[in-house]
Each structure stands twice: as C-alpha cells, then as structure tokens.
N, C-alpha and C positions, 0 to 999 in steps of 0.2 A: 504494502496499499504505499503509493506515496503523500508527501508532506500537504498535498490539496489535498487529498480521498479524508487522509487520518485527520482534519482541523475542521473540514466542512461541518457545520448542523444545519439540522432540519428545515426546509425554507430559508438558508442564510449560504453566504459566500466567504470565504475565509479572503480578504485581500493581502498578499502577498509582498510587498514592492522593493524595492533600495532607492533612496530619493538622494542627489545630489546638485548642489548649486556648481550653477557657470558661472564663468566671471564676464564674459562677454559673448556678446550676435556673434562674431570673427567664432570664438572654440563651439558654440554652436551646429555654426556649420560646415565644422569641421567635426563633428560626430557623427552629423547627419549622414556625408560622406565616405567615414571611416570604413578602412580595408578592412578591419575586423569581421568588423561588422558587416558589412557588407558577402563579404562571405560564407554567413550564417544566415543569412537572410531568406527570409518566403517567400517565393517572391509574387508579385501582385500585392500587395499587403500596404507597402506607401499611400500616405493619405496626409489633407493636413484640412483638419477641422474648425473652426472659429466653436471656444466652448464659453456659455453665461452663464451663471449660475449665481443663487440666492441661496444664501442658509436664512435658517429661524427660526426664532428664541421667542420665550416670553421674557416680558417686560420685564421678569426677575430672574433670568436664565436660565430657567429650571430643566431646560436638557441640558444645556454647556455645563452645568453644577454636577449631572450626573453622566458628565462622559457621553453624550450622546451628540452628535452631528445630523441633521436637517436639511438635508438638500435638495434643491427642484436648477436643473442644471437643462440647456439648452445645448443641443450636441449640434450642430447642424441648423437639420431641420427637426432633430429628430427631442423629446422632451422623457428624460428621465426622473424619476422623485428618488434618491435613496434615504437610506439612516446607516448610518455607522456609529459603534461601538464599543468597547470591552478596546478601545486604541491602544498601544504597545512597542514602544521605540525603544531601538537599540542603534544609537549613531546614523545613518542613514538608513538602518532597517523599520522598516513601520509593515505592523503585522493588526491587524484589524476587522471584525467582522461584518459587514452590509449586504441590505436587501438595495436589492433596483426594480423599481416597479414602471414599466413605462406609461406616458399617460400624452392620452389625446387632447387634451382641453388648454389651450395657451393658458387662461386663464388661473391655472394652477401655478402659475412660476408666479404670479403676485398675490394669489390666498392659496395654501397648499390646505388640502385638505388629508387631517392626518390618518382616516379612516381607510384612507387609502391601503395601510398597514396591519389592518384589522385581523389578518389569517395569523400570525407571528404572530409570539411570544412578546421580542421584542416591541411591535405595534401595539399588542395589548399594554404594555408598562409605559409607553410614547401616549397614549391618549389618558389613561391615570394620572400622570402627570401634569398633564396638558390642563388636563379636566375644563375648566367653565372659560380659562384666562384665554387671550386671543392670541395669536401667530404673527410676528412681523421679522422682515428682511432686519437681520444684523447686523450685513457686510455683502459682498457680492465676489465673483471674478470673473474678470474679461480675460482672457490667453488664446494666443492659437495654437494649438495641438501638433506637433507634426512627426508621427507615427508610426512606423514598422512591425511587422512580426519576425523572430527570430527563432533560430532551434541549435542548439549547440552539440546536441545526440544525446543531452542528461537533461533537458528539460524546454519548453516550449517559451516564449520570454515576451512582452512586447515593448519596444522602448519608444517611450512618448518623449519631444523636447519640447518643451513651455515657455511663451515668451511673451507678457502681460502684467495686468497690475492687480492686486486687492487692495477694493477699496472698502473704505469705513467711511461712516461721521466724522470723525477723527484721525485720520489721514489715511495715504497712500502706502503699498510697499508694493517695490519688482517682483515681478514671475521672472527668472529665467534659472531653471531647472532641469535638469533630467529625470525622467521616471523610470524605471524597469522592475516591468509587475509579470509574478512567477502566473504563468497560466494555468501548466503539467509539468509534473515530473518532482526534481529534487530540488529543497532550496539551498542544497551547495553549486549548484547549476545555476542559481540565480546569483551568486555568490563569486563566484569564479571570474561571470562574465561581467558584472559592475567594478572587483577590481582590478578587469584588464584595463578599461574606459578608464574609470579613477587616479590610477599611477598613470598613462600616457600622457591625458590634459593636466593632474593636478587638482582633481576635484575633490572639494571637503562635504563629508555624509550635512546634508540637512535633517536638523535631526525635529524641524518640525512642520506638521503638514501648514498645506496654506489658512485652514480653516486655525488653525494655531494660532499664524503668524499677525490673521486677520482679528482673533483675540486679542490678540496683545497689543496689541493699537487699541485699541477698546477699554486698553488697561484689566481686563480680564485674563491673569496664566493661571493656567489649567496642570 
C-alpha cells in the first residue's frame, strides 16, 4: 500500500506536497524549462490556468481557530469548493486532509453554503461550528498556475509554478513559489524530485501555505 492509499480517509483526500519559494520570475522560467523535469514529464499535461480564490470564515474566525480552511476557487472556468484541515508542515513538506466539491453556481464564490459538505464528518463539524454565524471572505488569492505532471518511476506528481498575490484588508503579499504534489507512489519519490530541483536552483522551503500567510497579514497566527 503506498502512502496515498494508507492516508486516505472515507470521502476525503490526503494532500501531500512540497512547497518552495522562488526568488524571481527568471528562476521560475528556468524551472519550467528544466531538462530533468522535461525528461520525466508526462506528455500533453502542460497548461497555464488563472486561479482566483476566496477564503471564508466567521467574524470571530471560528474555522481558523479550529485549523480549518474553507476555500472557493475559480480555476479557469471551473469552480471548486474546498475544505482543508489537520494541517501539518515540516519545512517545505505540507500534509493535510481535504475535500473538493465542484460547484456550478458562480454565486457560491460570493456566498458559499457549507451544506455542500454535509455528507462528510468534517462537513458536519464545520456546519456545527458556524451555526447561525455569517461567513465572509477574509482574503483572496489571485495567481497564474503553470503546471504539468511528472513520473520518475516511483511516483506520479504535479509540478505547479504559481505567480500572483495574496490580498487582505491589511496588506498584500506576493506569490512566487513552486509546489510539487504527490498524486500516487511513495513520499520518498516526492522528496527525491524536490531535493534535486531545490538544490539546483537554491530554493528555500516555504513552511506556510498561502492561507497561513494571509492570516499572518491579518494578524492571526496559526
């Protein structure tokens, strides 16, 4: 049983990825054209997608206080509602549970209904936590994601280069980073690929997610 299969829960996915900051756009362009990544790339998987996301919480941050993120993201023309929880970060390694639900109504991007997650245990917990409180957007992220899949023989992964910004009422932070997410296989495969790229380009691990960086701008440290 591989690491993904071992960690998956009923109705949920386990997201396992390595995240590194990139110093400048030139380095990002060099990684996009990196010979090693090209040699293990799966054909016809390259694409660039505009991502616009809103993260929602109550006035008293009841979800953030319970280490839960509720995100609605427009991925090109596709809208996806997501819950993330039980986050664990070690250097650039990020592991968390998540549920993704496709949404057909654009209004959901402005006024999400947590009932969409009611079939899951975490969804029931979120609904109970929110109660009769109103949800509002506490931050947005806008970025261009350039991505493709790779297979190094021990694992299938997606390489994403993100360039954009995190927007809050108390400040804006740039996004310039690489994420390599493990889709199937062993965690060692992920660590091997990311170590090769990080050492080649002098990348530093990014221990905070986009959401955590946004919370820090708002003065809410997790």
